[in-house]
C-alpha positions as MATLAB code, in Angstrom:
seq = 'MQSTARRYVQASAAVAAAGAIWCVAYLQAGLGPEAVAYLFVPVGGALATAAVFTLTRRGRDLDPVEARFWRGVMWAIGLITVGYAWLAVDMFAHADEVRTRSMPLPAAALAVIGFLIAIWSLARVPVVSAGGTEQWRMILDRLIAFLGCAAVLWYLGLAPMLSAREPWSRQAMVLVGLGLLVAVGAATKVSYIAGGPVDRVAIRFIAASGGVPGAAVAVLAVQYGYLGSVYAQAVVMPLAPVLIALGVAAQDRADRGLRREPVRVGMVLPYLAMVLADVPLIALAFGAPLRWPVRVVLIPAVVVTGLAIVRQYLAYRENARLLRTSRIQEERLQHEVSHDGLTGLANRALFRQRLTAVLATGAPASVLLIDLDDFKAVNDLLGHEVGDRLLVSVAGLLRAEVGAQGLPVRVGGDEFAVLLTGPGADPEVLAERILASLSHPISEHRLLIQASIGIATAGPGTGVNAVLRNADVAMYTAKQQGKAGFVRYAEGMGEPVLAHMQLGSELRRALDNNEFRVVYQPIVRLGTGRLIGVEALVRWHHPARGVVSPAEFIPAAERTGLIVPLGRLVLRETCRQAAMWLADFGPDALREAGLNVSARQLHDPDFVADVADALAESGLPNERLVLEVTESAVLRGQQISRALFELDRMGIRLALDDFGTGESSLSLLRAFPAAIVKLDKSFVDGIEIDDGNPAAADARQAVARAVIQLARALSLDTVAEGIESPEQVAVLRELGYALGQGYHLAEPMSADGISRLLARQAITVRSVI';
ca = [
     -20.191    1.709  147.225;
     -17.081    3.175  145.615;
     -16.202    5.316  148.662;
     -17.066    2.440  151.027;
     -14.721    0.027  149.218;
     -11.986    2.645  149.316;
     -12.477    3.131  153.060;
     -12.111   -0.610  153.675;
      -8.910   -0.643  151.617;
      -7.560    2.262  153.622;
      -8.593    0.722  156.943;
      -7.051   -2.683  156.191;
      -3.917   -0.986  154.901;
      -3.754    0.970  158.147;
      -3.958   -2.279  160.113;
      -1.119   -3.775  158.028;
       0.952   -0.626  158.521;
       0.296   -0.731  162.260;
       1.492   -4.316  162.358;
       4.720   -3.413  160.560;
       5.314   -0.430  162.890;
       4.695   -2.563  165.970;
       7.050   -5.253  164.651;
       9.876   -2.718  164.215;
       9.197   -1.306  167.694;
       9.144   -4.773  169.188;
      12.410   -5.792  167.587;
      14.128   -2.526  168.458;
      12.696   -1.744  171.888;
      10.842   -4.905  172.952;
       7.455   -3.145  172.858;
       4.765   -5.408  174.313;
       4.517   -9.209  174.383;
       4.952  -11.280  171.211;
       1.267  -12.272  171.406;
       0.382   -8.771  170.118;
       1.619   -9.911  166.681;
      -1.367  -12.231  166.466;
      -3.930   -9.378  166.722;
      -3.344   -7.789  163.298;
      -4.520  -10.746  161.163;
      -8.005  -11.126  162.734;
      -8.525   -7.331  162.816;
      -7.610   -7.065  159.130;
      -9.669  -10.188  158.366;
     -12.712   -8.617  160.039;
     -12.330   -5.535  157.828;
     -11.973   -7.715  154.700;
     -15.041   -9.721  155.700;
     -17.002   -6.499  156.191;
     -15.858   -5.231  152.775;
     -17.071   -8.401  151.048;
     -20.318   -8.324  153.021;
     -20.948   -4.753  151.884;
     -20.461   -5.878  148.271;
     -22.861   -8.832  148.586;
     -25.483   -6.703  150.376;
     -26.458   -5.085  147.060;
     -28.601   -8.179  146.401;
     -30.485   -7.858  143.104;
     -27.858   -5.545  141.637;
     -25.388   -8.442  141.546;
     -25.235  -11.094  138.869;
     -26.115  -14.530  140.386;
     -22.670  -15.933  139.525;
     -20.935  -12.890  140.992;
     -23.073  -13.016  144.146;
     -22.373  -16.744  144.624;
     -18.620  -16.239  144.300;
     -18.369  -13.315  146.704;
     -20.635  -14.946  149.281;
     -18.281  -17.916  149.248;
     -15.294  -15.584  149.671;
     -17.069  -13.850  152.549;
     -17.666  -17.135  154.379;
     -14.090  -18.258  153.673;
     -12.546  -15.056  155.038;
     -14.931  -15.060  157.962;
     -13.992  -18.593  159.023;
     -10.275  -17.897  158.558;
     -10.651  -14.713  160.625;
     -12.417  -16.602  163.392;
      -9.693  -19.238  163.364;
      -6.933  -16.625  163.658;
      -8.883  -14.746  166.331;
      -9.007  -18.007  168.273;
      -5.242  -18.300  167.747;
      -4.725  -14.756  169.087;
      -6.734  -15.479  172.210;
      -4.800  -18.718  172.716;
      -1.479  -16.901  172.366;
      -2.395  -14.279  174.926;
      -3.480  -17.124  177.233;
      -0.092  -18.804  176.787;
       2.127  -15.773  176.347;
       5.247  -17.600  177.484;
       4.881  -20.284  174.800;
       4.208  -17.995  171.829;
       7.192  -19.023  169.688;
       6.763  -22.758  170.133;
       3.011  -23.144  170.631;
       1.045  -24.592  167.723;
      -2.287  -23.300  166.499;
      -5.185  -24.973  168.308;
      -6.717  -27.716  166.218;
     -10.286  -26.206  166.277;
      -8.868  -22.867  165.125;
      -6.819  -24.563  162.430;
      -9.872  -26.545  161.340;
     -11.904  -23.329  160.927;
      -9.120  -21.801  158.817;
      -8.788  -24.961  156.737;
     -12.548  -24.988  156.085;
     -12.310  -21.322  155.063;
      -9.520  -22.070  152.574;
     -11.490  -25.014  151.148;
     -14.574  -22.799  150.693;
     -12.396  -20.253  148.905;
     -11.031  -22.954  146.608;
     -14.557  -24.242  145.938;
     -15.810  -20.729  145.151;
     -12.978  -20.213  142.690;
     -13.671  -23.555  141.052;
     -17.306  -22.583  140.415;
     -16.469  -19.390  138.512;
     -17.390  -20.122  134.857;
     -14.631  -20.109  132.261;
     -14.606  -19.765  128.495;
     -17.270  -22.038  126.989;
     -15.879  -24.512  124.486;
     -16.624  -27.883  123.026;
     -14.888  -30.795  121.384;
     -11.137  -30.523  120.925;
     -11.056  -26.983  122.264;
     -12.545  -28.105  125.573;
      -9.919  -30.825  125.968;
      -7.186  -28.339  125.095;
      -8.408  -25.986  127.824;
      -8.529  -28.810  130.373;
      -4.972  -29.818  129.518;
      -3.780  -26.207  129.651;
      -5.303  -25.751  133.102;
      -3.782  -29.000  134.370;
      -0.365  -28.021  133.000;
      -0.642  -24.576  134.545;
      -1.802  -25.934  137.901;
       0.805  -28.700  138.169;
       3.638  -26.503  136.945;
       2.901  -23.699  139.394;
       2.228  -26.154  142.236;
       5.534  -27.935  141.587;
       7.628  -24.812  141.824;
       5.755  -23.558  144.910;
       6.342  -26.923  146.531;
      10.014  -26.851  145.654;
      10.614  -23.239  146.700;
       8.035  -22.919  149.471;
       6.693  -25.914  151.364;
       9.620  -28.289  150.898;
      12.134  -25.905  152.524;
       9.726  -25.445  155.486;
       9.617  -29.200  156.004;
      13.409  -29.483  156.064;
      14.106  -26.261  158.062;
      16.220  -26.307  161.208;
      13.221  -25.189  163.275;
      10.235  -26.757  161.469;
       6.861  -25.147  161.993;
       3.788  -27.037  163.116;
       1.792  -29.196  160.781;
      -1.167  -26.799  161.148;
       0.963  -23.893  159.945;
       2.348  -25.809  156.979;
      -1.141  -27.028  155.966;
      -2.470  -23.453  156.042;
       0.523  -22.160  154.082;
       0.000  -24.954  151.567;
      -3.698  -24.099  151.232;
      -2.833  -20.425  150.778;
      -0.461  -21.330  147.972;
      -3.123  -23.632  146.531;
      -5.606  -20.730  146.493;
      -2.999  -18.657  144.675;
      -2.322  -21.353  142.064;
      -6.027  -22.102  141.548;
      -6.962  -18.445  141.218;
      -4.072  -17.749  138.839;
      -5.104  -20.694  136.691;
      -8.775  -19.736  136.779;
      -8.278  -16.075  135.876;
      -6.454  -17.023  132.688;
      -9.594  -18.684  131.331;
     -12.297  -16.208  132.323;
     -13.600  -14.358  129.255;
     -15.248  -11.228  130.596;
     -17.761  -12.918  132.918;
     -19.501  -11.263  135.862;
     -16.611  -11.963  138.239;
     -13.858   -9.458  137.509;
     -10.477  -10.864  136.447;
      -8.534   -8.211  138.378;
     -10.519   -9.032  141.535;
      -9.602  -12.716  141.209;
      -5.959  -11.759  140.771;
      -6.108   -9.925  144.093;
      -7.702  -13.021  145.681;
      -4.843  -15.109  144.245;
      -2.301  -12.648  145.611;
      -3.970  -12.714  149.051;
      -3.162  -16.418  149.303;
       0.092  -16.550  147.357;
       2.003  -13.507  148.630;
       1.575  -14.235  152.369;
       2.069  -17.993  151.818;
       5.315  -17.577  149.909;
       6.588  -14.940  152.340;
       5.756  -17.113  155.361;
       7.645  -20.025  153.790;
      10.712  -17.860  153.304;
      10.507  -16.529  156.864;
      10.162  -20.043  158.252;
      13.318  -21.158  156.470;
      15.358  -18.065  157.266;
      14.310  -17.232  160.823;
      12.755  -20.380  162.263;
      10.361  -19.740  165.177;
      11.208  -16.030  165.201;
       9.760  -15.792  161.732;
       6.267  -16.322  163.154;
       6.409  -12.782  164.628;
       7.230  -11.271  161.241;
       4.624  -13.444  159.557;
       1.782  -12.517  161.940;
       2.571   -8.819  162.222;
       3.904   -7.836  158.776;
       3.192  -10.454  156.074;
      -0.176  -12.030  156.798;
      -2.004   -8.673  157.414;
      -1.328   -7.985  153.723;
      -3.929  -10.645  152.810;
      -6.922   -8.554  154.037;
      -5.537   -5.542  152.157;
      -5.392   -7.546  148.926;
      -8.927   -8.873  149.481;
     -10.222   -5.325  150.039;
      -8.482   -4.282  146.805;
     -10.261   -7.189  145.066;
     -13.617   -5.910  146.368;
     -12.776   -2.436  145.061;
     -11.826   -3.891  141.662;
     -15.129   -5.796  141.476;
     -17.065   -2.660  142.375;
     -15.206   -0.733  139.679;
     -16.054   -3.423  137.102;
     -19.728   -3.399  138.111;
     -19.806    0.326  137.366;
     -18.725   -0.328  133.765;
     -15.025    0.417  134.165;
     -13.868   -3.141  133.524;
     -10.844   -3.640  131.289;
     -11.571   -6.269  128.679;
      -9.053   -9.139  128.500;
      -6.732   -9.128  125.530;
      -5.826  -12.813  125.434;
      -7.170  -15.757  127.391;
      -4.945  -18.522  128.770;
      -2.231  -18.211  126.122;
       0.920  -17.625  128.188;
       0.292  -19.408  131.491;
       0.688  -23.049  130.277;
       4.049  -22.262  128.704;
       5.182  -20.394  131.823;
       4.070  -23.349  133.965;
       6.112  -25.760  131.838;
       9.183  -23.602  132.413;
       8.477  -23.436  136.169;
       8.094  -27.223  136.336;
      11.639  -27.504  135.006;
      13.113  -25.294  137.755;
      13.888  -28.278  140.074;
      15.468  -30.121  137.130;
      17.606  -27.096  136.335;
      18.622  -26.930  139.989;
      19.689  -30.571  139.869;
      21.652  -29.892  136.703;
      23.591  -27.213  138.566;
      24.437  -29.486  141.502;
      21.483  -29.346  143.887;
      21.253  -32.492  146.086;
      18.635  -35.078  145.083;
      16.608  -35.123  148.298;
      13.075  -36.298  148.784;
      11.416  -32.884  148.156;
      13.098  -32.836  144.750;
      12.033  -36.409  144.072;
       8.421  -35.439  144.849;
       8.546  -32.503  142.456;
       9.907  -34.689  139.658;
       6.513  -36.425  139.458;
       4.518  -33.328  138.405;
       7.384  -32.351  136.078;
       7.031  -35.684  134.268;
       3.213  -35.391  134.271;
       3.425  -31.852  132.872;
       5.702  -33.109  130.104;
       3.249  -35.881  129.268;
       0.308  -33.484  129.283;
       2.255  -31.107  127.048;
       2.808  -33.950  124.558;
      -0.913  -34.775  124.572;
      -1.751  -31.098  124.165;
       0.593  -30.718  121.223;
      -0.961  -33.791  119.620;
      -4.421  -32.259  120.020;
      -3.085  -28.980  118.648;
      -1.618  -30.852  115.684;
      -4.948  -32.543  115.001;
      -6.812  -29.237  115.335;
      -4.371  -27.454  113.054;
      -4.676  -30.244  110.518;
      -8.465  -29.971  110.694;
      -8.314  -26.182  110.295;
      -5.975  -26.513  107.326;
      -8.255  -29.101  105.781;
     -11.307  -26.906  106.390;
      -9.477  -23.891  104.996;
      -8.482  -25.836  101.899;
     -12.060  -27.044  101.399;
     -13.409  -23.510  101.831;
     -10.848  -22.160   99.390;
     -11.794  -24.812   96.844;
     -15.479  -24.045   97.427;
     -14.901  -20.329   96.936;
     -12.919  -20.951   93.759;
     -15.722  -23.205   92.522;
     -18.386  -20.599   93.344;
     -16.412  -17.881   91.567;
     -16.008  -19.972   88.414;
     -19.302  -21.923   88.353;
     -22.993  -21.150   88.111;
     -24.807  -21.382   91.429;
     -28.010  -22.921   90.021;
     -26.798  -25.535   87.541;
     -23.239  -26.147   88.733;
     -21.890  -25.621   85.221;
     -18.902  -23.417   84.498;
     -19.830  -19.736   84.256;
     -18.965  -17.026   81.733;
     -15.716  -16.073   83.506;
     -14.312  -19.620   83.450;
     -15.539  -20.047   79.867;
     -13.599  -16.995   78.690;
     -10.544  -18.067   80.695;
     -10.499  -21.565   79.148;
     -11.187  -20.233   75.640;
      -8.366  -17.701   75.993;
      -5.971  -20.425   77.112;
      -6.911  -22.710   74.195;
      -6.597  -19.941   71.608;
      -3.184  -19.005   73.024;
      -1.901  -22.508   72.225;
      -3.224  -22.450   68.665;
      -5.161  -25.673   69.237;
      -8.476  -26.119   67.378;
     -11.514  -24.925   69.284;
     -15.226  -24.607   68.535;
     -17.918  -22.775   70.452;
     -21.597  -23.730   70.496;
     -23.887  -20.983   71.790;
     -27.239  -22.469   72.862;
     -30.300  -20.312   73.551;
     -33.538  -21.917   74.760;
     -36.488  -20.919   72.563;
     -39.457  -19.226   74.252;
     -38.150  -20.030   77.726;
     -39.854  -16.897   79.069;
     -43.217  -18.565   78.507;
     -42.210  -21.340   80.931;
     -41.480  -18.806   83.681;
     -44.658  -16.849   82.940;
     -47.000  -19.818   82.771;
     -45.478  -22.259   85.268;
     -43.398  -20.028   87.548;
     -39.695  -19.393   88.046;
     -39.209  -22.463   90.240;
     -40.282  -24.758   87.411;
     -38.101  -22.711   85.057;
     -35.106  -23.175   87.335;
     -35.655  -26.937   87.497;
     -35.820  -26.982   83.704;
     -32.500  -25.126   83.481;
     -30.926  -27.658   85.837;
     -32.219  -30.490   83.622;
     -30.826  -28.803   80.496;
     -27.462  -28.509   82.271;
     -27.511  -32.231   83.069;
     -28.383  -33.004   79.461;
     -25.418  -30.929   78.247;
     -23.042  -32.697   80.648;
     -24.176  -36.052   79.344;
     -23.907  -35.096   75.664;
     -20.606  -33.193   75.877;
     -18.820  -35.684   78.124;
     -15.043  -35.333   78.102;
     -14.964  -33.622   74.715;
     -15.433  -30.114   76.046;
     -16.691  -27.730   78.700;
     -20.451  -27.073   79.113;
     -21.205  -23.560   80.387;
     -24.179  -21.535   81.553;
     -23.577  -18.092   80.087;
     -26.564  -16.505   81.824;
     -30.357  -16.650   81.927;
     -31.515  -19.316   79.448;
     -28.307  -19.174   77.414;
     -25.714  -21.960   77.491;
     -22.468  -22.627   75.662;
     -20.084  -25.484   74.970;
     -16.343  -25.159   74.388;
     -15.152  -28.086   72.261;
     -11.442  -28.789   72.358;
     -11.222  -32.555   72.031;
      -9.380  -34.024   69.047;
     -11.745  -34.862   66.223;
     -14.766  -33.337   68.001;
     -17.419  -32.319   65.449;
     -19.534  -29.386   66.707;
     -22.337  -30.080   64.209;
     -22.658  -33.694   65.358;
     -22.819  -32.478   68.969;
     -25.438  -29.858   68.040;
     -27.571  -32.578   66.400;
     -27.273  -34.759   69.520;
     -28.294  -31.875   71.773;
     -31.327  -31.014   69.606;
     -32.306  -34.694   69.474;
     -32.129  -34.939   73.293;
     -34.254  -31.826   73.630;
     -36.929  -33.362   71.412;
     -37.997  -35.499   74.374;
     -39.627  -34.222   77.590;
     -37.092  -33.364   80.302;
     -37.077  -32.414   84.016;
     -39.448  -33.846   86.599;
     -42.234  -31.733   85.055;
     -41.825  -33.543   81.684;
     -41.531  -30.354   79.620;
     -40.628  -29.982   75.958;
     -38.137  -27.227   75.176;
     -36.394  -26.258   71.961;
     -33.117  -24.469   71.400;
     -31.351  -22.435   68.733;
     -27.626  -23.154   68.414;
     -24.937  -21.029   66.837;
     -21.557  -22.606   66.011;
     -18.278  -20.747   65.532;
     -14.841  -22.278   64.976;
     -11.685  -20.395   65.943;
      -9.326  -19.862   63.040;
      -5.635  -18.909   63.245;
      -5.209  -15.644   65.133;
      -8.886  -15.400   66.075;
      -9.540  -13.537   69.331;
     -11.914  -14.519   72.109;
     -14.375  -11.707   71.426;
     -14.466  -12.505   67.713;
     -15.272  -16.194   68.338;
     -18.051  -15.315   70.784;
     -19.464  -12.658   68.452;
     -19.504  -15.108   65.519;
     -21.273  -17.753   67.635;
     -23.827  -15.145   68.722;
     -24.483  -14.105   65.102;
     -24.929  -17.749   64.090;
     -27.314  -18.379   66.974;
     -29.352  -15.293   66.088;
     -29.516  -16.470   62.481;
     -30.784  -19.861   63.666;
     -33.612  -18.110   65.486;
     -34.502  -16.091   62.390;
     -34.660  -19.304   60.366;
     -37.410  -20.712   62.558;
     -35.706  -21.775   65.811;
     -35.068  -25.375   66.979;
     -31.998  -25.706   64.750;
     -28.326  -24.875   64.466;
     -26.304  -22.674   62.129;
     -22.539  -22.606   61.616;
     -21.072  -19.143   61.212;
     -19.905  -18.146   57.737;
     -18.264  -14.978   56.488;
     -20.769  -12.208   55.840;
     -23.442  -13.788   58.034;
     -23.240  -10.917   60.478;
     -24.281   -8.211   58.029;
     -28.063   -8.842   58.027;
     -27.969   -9.425   61.771;
     -26.125   -6.147   62.213;
     -28.684   -4.456   60.006;
     -31.460   -5.843   62.172;
     -29.699   -4.594   65.304;
     -29.210   -1.191   63.686;
     -32.928   -1.164   62.994;
     -33.482   -1.260   66.748;
     -31.312    1.816   67.291;
     -33.124    3.590   64.457;
     -36.441    2.826   66.123;
     -35.268    4.691   69.201;
     -34.307    7.656   67.064;
     -37.611    7.472   65.177;
     -39.552    7.655   68.434;
     -37.541   10.669   69.538;
     -38.035   12.385   66.125;
     -41.777   11.640   65.870;
     -41.454    9.632   62.648;
     -44.375    7.303   63.393;
     -47.873    7.989   62.090;
     -51.185    6.391   63.038;
     -53.539    5.319   60.231;
     -56.997    3.826   60.586;
     -58.689    0.965   58.720;
     -62.493    1.246   58.742;
     -64.723   -1.493   60.136;
     -68.033   -1.425   58.244;
     -71.399   -3.114   58.164;
     -71.384   -5.604   55.316;
     -74.994   -4.936   54.390;
     -74.942   -1.110   54.240;
     -71.259   -0.210   54.052;
     -71.725    2.117   57.004;
     -68.579    2.930   59.033;
     -69.056    1.775   62.622;
     -65.477    1.636   63.902;
     -61.773    1.817   63.098;
     -58.647   -0.207   63.802;
     -55.566    1.914   64.472;
     -52.357    0.862   62.676;
     -48.876    2.396   62.897;
     -46.640    3.386   59.987;
     -42.998    4.432   60.060;
     -42.101    7.314   57.745;
     -38.336    6.847   57.513;
     -36.529    9.997   56.307;
     -34.375    7.990   53.886;
     -36.249    4.736   53.196;
     -39.755    6.109   53.044;
     -42.581    4.106   54.596;
     -41.180    1.015   56.383;
     -43.435   -2.050   56.547;
     -44.745   -2.959   60.029;
     -43.701   -6.554   59.287;
     -40.109   -5.280   59.350;
     -40.028   -2.962   62.339;
     -42.646   -4.429   64.713;
     -40.555   -7.581   65.463;
     -37.534   -5.346   66.133;
     -39.645   -3.208   68.462;
     -40.802   -6.347   70.280;
     -37.238   -7.636   70.642;
     -35.817   -4.350   71.937;
     -38.757   -3.526   74.211;
     -39.496   -0.330   72.257;
     -42.948   -1.746   71.520;
     -43.977   -0.417   74.944;
     -43.347    3.311   74.263;
     -44.483    2.848   70.644;
     -47.734    1.232   71.788;
     -48.213    4.041   74.315;
     -47.916    6.580   71.486;
     -50.520    4.745   69.356;
     -52.877    4.385   72.329;
     -52.835    8.090   73.222;
     -53.203    9.220   69.624;
     -56.101    6.796   68.970;
     -57.980    7.878   72.088;
     -57.412   11.569   71.285;
     -58.552   11.195   67.667;
     -61.601    9.049   68.487;
     -62.753   11.550   71.101;
     -62.350   14.336   68.523;
     -64.480   12.434   65.983;
     -67.232   11.917   68.560;
     -67.152   15.607   69.401;
     -67.270   16.628   65.715;
     -69.823   14.128   64.354;
     -71.875   13.098   67.390;
     -71.979   10.065   69.671;
     -73.564    7.860   66.954;
     -70.872    8.547   64.381;
     -68.348    5.983   65.666;
     -69.107    3.005   67.887;
     -65.540    1.872   68.593;
     -61.871    2.614   68.026;
     -59.516   -0.363   68.368;
     -55.787   -1.003   68.348;
     -53.519   -4.029   68.656;
     -51.765   -4.742   71.951;
     -48.746   -7.058   72.191;
     -47.850   -9.487   74.974;
     -44.812   -7.329   75.778;
     -47.101   -4.353   76.448;
     -49.437   -6.392   78.632;
     -46.444   -7.551   80.677;
     -45.609   -3.939   81.448;
     -46.899   -3.304   85.019;
     -47.818    0.284   84.017;
     -49.943   -0.683   80.981;
     -53.350   -0.560   82.695;
     -52.483    2.803   84.219;
     -51.378    4.059   80.783;
     -54.765    3.076   79.315;
     -56.627    4.809   82.128;
     -54.525    7.962   81.685;
     -55.086    8.019   77.907;
     -58.872    7.704   78.345;
     -58.931   10.366   81.062;
     -56.823   12.846   79.074;
     -58.816   12.409   75.846;
     -62.292   12.146   77.370;
     -63.089    9.040   75.302;
     -65.682    6.815   77.037;
     -64.166    3.524   78.184;
     -66.684    1.393   76.279;
     -65.662    3.021   72.964;
     -62.099    1.659   73.215;
     -61.311   -1.832   71.869;
     -58.005   -3.530   72.625;
     -57.135   -6.407   70.293;
     -54.931   -9.247   71.555;
     -53.853  -12.459   69.880;
     -54.432  -15.955   71.252;
     -50.692  -16.453   71.779;
     -50.516  -13.280   73.877;
     -53.393  -14.410   76.105;
     -51.508  -17.616   76.898;
     -48.367  -15.823   78.143;
     -48.893  -15.899   81.904;
     -50.706  -14.618   84.972;
     -49.525  -11.008   84.609;
     -51.277  -10.726   81.237;
     -54.392  -12.450   82.563;
     -54.620  -10.024   85.502;
     -54.171   -7.028   83.197;
     -56.898   -8.218   80.806;
     -59.437   -8.818   83.557;
     -58.660   -5.419   85.075;
     -59.234   -3.761   81.686;
     -62.525   -5.662   81.325;
     -63.656   -4.393   84.757;
     -62.930   -0.852   83.542;
     -65.504   -1.364   80.774;
     -62.968   -1.572   77.950;
     -63.952   -4.049   75.218;
     -61.448   -6.797   74.401;
     -61.176   -8.442   71.012;
     -59.551  -11.791   70.282;
     -57.595  -11.115   67.088;
     -56.706  -13.709   64.404;
     -59.200  -16.092   65.982;
     -58.924  -19.706   64.855;
     -55.170  -19.757   64.260;
     -54.205  -20.852   67.785;
     -54.442  -24.170   69.575;
     -56.780  -23.265   72.428;
     -59.419  -21.067   70.817;
     -62.486  -22.780   72.267;
     -61.205  -22.896   75.842;
     -60.008  -19.312   75.556;
     -63.500  -18.016   74.858;
     -64.581  -19.315   78.260;
     -61.528  -18.171   80.227;
     -60.824  -14.884   78.443;
     -63.169  -11.862   78.959;
     -63.588  -11.249   75.206;
     -66.369   -9.102   73.766;
     -65.394   -9.431   70.094;
     -64.033  -12.269   67.957;
     -62.158  -11.382   64.768;
     -62.082  -14.134   62.133;
     -58.556  -14.438   60.735;
     -57.916  -13.569   57.074;
     -56.659  -17.103   56.385;
     -60.238  -18.400   56.803;
     -61.672  -15.689   54.545;
     -59.283  -16.334   51.658;
     -60.940  -18.650   49.105;
     -64.225  -18.757   50.985;
     -66.053  -17.507   47.843;
     -64.610  -20.002   45.361;
     -67.283  -21.985   43.502;
     -65.634  -24.975   41.842;
     -68.890  -26.877   41.406;
     -68.037  -29.127   44.362;
     -70.437  -28.441   47.263;
     -68.431  -30.604   49.646;
     -65.232  -28.619   48.989;
     -67.102  -25.314   49.406;
     -68.541  -26.495   52.736;
     -65.031  -27.425   53.905;
     -63.688  -23.959   53.040;
     -66.545  -22.323   54.942;
     -66.537  -24.694   57.930;
     -64.314  -22.629   60.227;
     -66.095  -19.361   59.429;
     -69.472  -21.042   60.068;
     -68.255  -22.586   63.360;
     -66.867  -19.286   64.603;
     -70.099  -17.329   63.981;
     -72.188  -20.045   65.634;
     -69.881  -20.134   68.657;
     -69.868  -16.339   68.949;
     -73.678  -16.176   68.821;
     -73.905  -18.835   71.531;
     -71.584  -16.784   73.759;
     -73.163  -13.390   72.819;
     -69.971  -12.119   71.205;
     -69.651   -9.706   68.278;
     -67.764  -10.932   65.227;
     -65.640   -9.148   62.631;
     -64.298  -10.811   59.485;
     -60.788   -9.639   58.535;
     -59.022   -9.451   55.157;
     -62.075   -9.113   52.866;
     -60.813   -8.505   49.327;
     -63.819   -9.063   47.014;
     -67.576   -8.565   46.835;
     -67.979  -12.336   46.502;
     -66.386  -12.809   49.898;
     -68.793  -10.220   51.330;
     -71.736  -12.134   49.912;
     -70.624  -15.483   51.365;
     -69.853  -13.954   54.762;
     -73.262  -12.257   54.928;
     -74.882  -15.543   54.036;
     -72.986  -17.190   56.923;
     -74.245  -14.501   59.317;
     -71.337  -12.020   59.535;
     -72.501   -8.403   59.871;
     -69.160   -6.589   60.278;
     -65.929   -6.766   58.334;
     -62.759   -5.015   57.280;
     -60.371   -5.402   54.391;
     -58.950   -3.695   51.335;
     -62.151   -4.303   49.345;
     -64.165   -2.358   51.935;
     -61.614    0.378   52.713;
     -57.854    0.675   52.865;
     -56.064    2.101   55.940;
     -56.190    5.891   55.758;
     -55.194    8.980   57.707;
     -57.368   10.613   60.322;
     -58.462   13.177   57.752;
     -59.652   10.379   55.462;
     -61.796    8.932   58.254;
     -63.124   12.428   58.965;
     -64.241   12.766   55.323;
     -65.990    9.374   55.487;
     -67.786   10.373   58.668;
     -68.796   13.704   57.125;
     -70.279   12.028   54.003;
     -72.008    9.501   56.249;
     -73.550   12.297   58.311;
     -74.830   14.043   55.135;
     -76.361   10.776   53.951;
     -78.150   10.294   57.264;
     -79.566   13.844   57.167;
     -80.764   13.453   53.591;
     -82.562   10.239   54.480;
     -84.263   11.975   57.407;
];
């Protein structure tokens, strides 16, 4: 197609060149009759029609919009060509009347129809899609551009033809006017096409094919009168087919992916058209006579001015809307940067900024640091969505309680803060109000939540970090004192907190330096004293402090998360040692080896795999391992429940430790896959006291009796913990307990101590046999 389009361009250019050569020869030497001048337009038009036909013949390769446009152009050029061919035949038939003869009406009608089809085809080319104000702006721009260009073409083109000394026929002036109209319409259209299927450059050539010959013919008519028709037919009008062929070539080039993307759409043309519409007014200002063609052109000039005013008003409204939208977006961004996305409260950054500003002025300021107690249980048991709704409700509660006295803040997670700066604001009174509000159910889920509050007041010269650190220390102290309360910071309060934090760092070092040791407390039969199992316990042998109590370091390990690697160490060592005892003393020497497991460990997604690895590495049978969990740990969410049921499916025995101290013991025994129930020491203490009051003795033994009966009904083993006297053993045996552990039976001892017990037990068995 590329070579074909080029050939049509060359052929039509050759026709135009031939017309120019003939015209020179005719004027210089009188070559041939004047009717020859009328041959070049239809010949060139036939070539242009063929070029467009060749483009449309590709069928399915063309976009439907592109095909529709070029088919319309083909019919337009074809009809115009037929009309001018008719004119040529008529001129040869009336060779002596060439200069004064008008175009036959049928021929003119065909040409007019062709121009109208061309205008219609241009009108149907899609422009930039827009809506609302932008659509109206585009319509106004196109009207301004059209009227402005049409006004100047009327003033410089058609109007002079109408007032020329030798006026041309009405047919000629109508066709010239339509050609100029095609040029104006195409020029206006091309400014608003945003890379559609119809190439912008091709449309520019179509515009030029109507505008260049039309303007040139108008000039010739004014300057040369009837003689100008020879120049027009032989030299000027044959340029139209050349420009159309160039448009076909441009479209073909665009279809092959060589289209040049537009840089700007419709930005300059309306302003240029406004300037052009003022040309007649400028001419009048410089002394041009006020004749009727000028009066006609004043109408579009006034209309263009009015349209420009409307357009500027729309632009003003749009700019105002954009500025308003930009301001709203800027305010929204500033709000998002300085506020929490979930609760809408101020965030940590804004909190520090406001606190810094207040401290810089020396004004009194207090900070309340509020941490929700046990909020993690809400997320674990009810889900994060419920937890989020609870946080939103807490935020609303803080807004209501703080009011205009200060700034409520969400610091992060389940931690909030309040900056109090109001005159006479009492932070302790506010803390009491907040705790009182939290004593009632909140959120749509009607949940009860508690909080620990730390209060710090900024003294003279106090820095931001110091105030926040003091509030944090006070809040931590409130948690240590039992939660659901508030504490005001005092000098020296941070020392025990710092010591507790240092304990966490020492735990990490102790793990790295292998300072932890595993000891084992025997579990024995109460009737015979025979060792049937052990419970593994961990001891910390501090290089400077000696043996550190588990009551001191286990909570720190839980808080720091080090309970997970510490528990892994105890698990592996227990499995390894139990397997060694079975290998040394036989499979009947030890029925079970147990250890405590915390909720934090069960939350670890790798815990079940760690248990499986420890059993596999040691060779300990799964059923010989007992994992002890507390009631509170079992109630900590779905992750723990899944882990426990997976361990039960592996054949590992699960024990419910400290049974009877929780709130859901009975329901737990049905929902939890327990194999063993361990009676808590608190129900063993005082169980043996005989004060001569049978009713009081029955009351002290009621829980122990209920637990053994419930365990028997559910086929569970029972172990009594914390036995410290032979009298307690006697009462427990009478109640039905067969197994127990405690300092009276055996204290925790090293692995070697257990080995000696097992050795003596084996000797006793052999001697009996």
